[in-house]
Every structure is written in C-alpha cells, then in structure tokens.
N, C-alpha and C positions, 0 to 999 in steps of 0.2 A: 504494500500500500504506500502511496505517496506520503511522505512525512507531513506535508502541509495538510492534506486531507485527514490523516490520522490525528494530528493535533486538533484540528477543527472539530472532529467527531468527539474526541475525548473531552475537550473544553466545553462543548455544548451540553454534554451529559452532566457536567458538574457546575454549570453556570449559576443555577439557583442557590446551590450550597455555597459557592464562592461568594455570591452577593450577600447572603445571610451572614457569613463569617466576616466579611468586610464591614457590615453594619455593626456587628458586635465589637470589632476592633476600634472603629472610628466614632460610632454613635452619632453619625451625621450622614445624611443621604448623599449630598454632593461629594463629600470626602470618600464615602464608600464607593461611589462611581469612579472617582479618580484612582483609588487604590485598586479596584478591580481591573481597570484598564491597564494600569501600570503592571499589575501581576501577570495579566495575559501577555503583555509585550515581553516581559522578562522570561516568562515560561516558554513563549514561542522561540525566543532567541536561544534558550538553553535546551530546547527539546532534543537536540542531538545527543545530549549527555544523559537524558532520562533513561534509567534502567527499567526495562519492561517488566521485570519480576516484582517491582515495587508498586505500591498503590499510587495511581496518578493523582487521585484526590488528595492524599496526604502530601504528595510532592507539591501540588499547587498551594495547599494550605501553608506549607513551610515557606514557600516563596512569598506568599502574601504576608505572613507573620514577619519575615525578615524585611520585606518592603515597607511594612508599617513602621517597624523600628527605625529603618533608615529615614523615612519621612519625618518621624518625630524628631530625630536627631538634626535633620536639616532645618527644621523649624525651631530648633533650640528649645524644644519642649521635652521634658523627661518622658521616657517610655511609660506606658500606662501602669505597669507593675510597680514603678517607683513612686506613684502618687500616694500610696497607702503606707501607713506605719503600723507597727505592732506585730503580733504573732503572724507569721507567714506574710508579712508586709501589709497587714490589715489594721485598722484602728482598734485599739484595745477595747473600747466600749462596744464595738460591733462584734468582736469575737466572743465577748461575754454574753451579748444579747441573743446570740443564735442558740435556739433550743436544740439540744442534741437528741435525736430520735434514734432508737435502736434499729428501726426498719427503714431501709432506703425509700426514696420517693417511688411511689407505685403508679405507673402510667395508667393502669386500669382504674385506679381511684380517681385520677384526674378526669378520665372519660366519664365515669359514673357521675361526677359532679357537673358534667356537660360543659367543661371549659373549652373554649375554642382554642385553636392553635395560636391565634393572635393574642389571646389573653395569657397563654403560657409564655409566648415570646416576649410580651410586655413585662411579665414578671422576671424573666431572665435578664432583660435589659436593666432592671432595677438592681441587679446583683453588683457587688464591687467587681472591678475589672478582672482581678486574678481568679475569681470564682466564675464569673460570667463566661469567660472564654472556655474553660473546661466543660462547664455544663452545656454550653451551646454545641461544642464539638461532640460530646457524648450523647446527649439526649436528642438533639435536633439533627445532627449529622450522622450519628450512629458509628462514630469512630471507636475503635478498641483503645484500651488504656495505653498500649504500646504505641499506637499511632498518634495519640494525643501527646504522649511524651516526646515523640519525634517532632511533632509540629511546634510545640512550645519550648523544646530543648530543655526539658527538666526530667528528673528521674521519675519512674513509674510511681514510687511512693508519694512523691509530691502531687502527682496527678490524682492519685486515689484520695489523698487528704483534702485537696482542694475540691474535688468532686463531692466528697462526703459533706463537707461544710457548705458548699454551694447548694447541694440538694436540700439540706436542712433549712437554710435560709429561704430557698425557693418554696419549700413546703409552708413555711410561716407566711410568706406572701400570698400563697394560694389557699391558706387554711380556711378562710371563710369568704370566698369570692362573692357569694350571693349577697351578703350584707353590704359589701363594698359597692356592688352594682346598684343595689337599692338606694344606698346613701347618695351615690352620684346622680341617680335619676331624680331623687327628691330635691336635690340641690338645683338641678337644671329644670325642674318643673315637669318631668316626664311621668 
C-alpha cells in the first residue's frame, strides 16, 4: 500500500480520538484544532519511522503529548502537570477531599443513571490535568495501562495511581447528577 494512503487511512480511523485527546490537553477548541493539525503534520513526516507492530493510536497520542509540551514551552507556559502542587503534583486540599472508594468506577452504573457521554466528558474535563489525561485515555479511548504509560512517559504504577484517584474524583462529580441537573434547570427557569 502507498505510504500516503496508508497514513491517511490510519489517521482517519483515529481522528475523533485524537481530537478528544487534544481537547483534554488544551481545554480550548481552537488550540485543540491547532494541536491536532500540528500532530498530523508531525506524524505524516515521521510515518516512515513508524513500527507497524506498535499501536498507531498510541504512537499518535505520544506525538500529540510531546507536541503539546513543546507548544507550552514555546509559549513560556509551564506544562500542565507542573501547574499543580502537593501529592502527585496535586493541591493538598484536593487530594484530601477525594473520597476513596474500594470499587472502581463502574461504567454500567453510569449507564443505569442514564448519563450521556457528554455529561461524562464534562465531568472528566473538571478533573485536575494529571488525572484528566489518564482517565480520558483509559475510559474514553480504551487504552491499556501500558499504552497510557507510553503516551504520558510515566511508569505503569503512576498511571494506575492517577487513574484510581481520577476515577474516585470523577465518581464524586457524577455521584448525584440528577440533583445537579434539576438545580441548573430551576436556576434557568426550565
């Protein structure tokens, strides 16, 4: 297969996932568009070095993560992970506020509560950056722990810890979504 056509086919299959990840990293629509475009250009230029036995999606996410870090450095803004202080780089008051549950987030429980995907995505966007990224990659993109570790360039234990804490905070955000929706409707007169 022609390398250009192969790249185009693989990139198109992963475009939605890439855009979602770009939004998680940048938290801004236009910056996500720019990051996605830059990532595709970098990936196309480096496609000759892509090892076919590896996951193309993970390879793209890694390029995107590195591109995001480069963009942040160019703009003289600290990388997202450095914005937080405390345990694992998070504010001390937030790490104490997260209720620790023995059971991980249950996707069926979310479905039973009839949460829309957008409500879950919105809750994920509210997570601190270091947790938001791993929760997005695991829960929304379906990456394995090892793949996430490769994308964020951290040990698997760090991925597992961040995922555990992120899921717990996510659970607290989603704990009673019905009352939140009713509250917002009454405020807006709906």
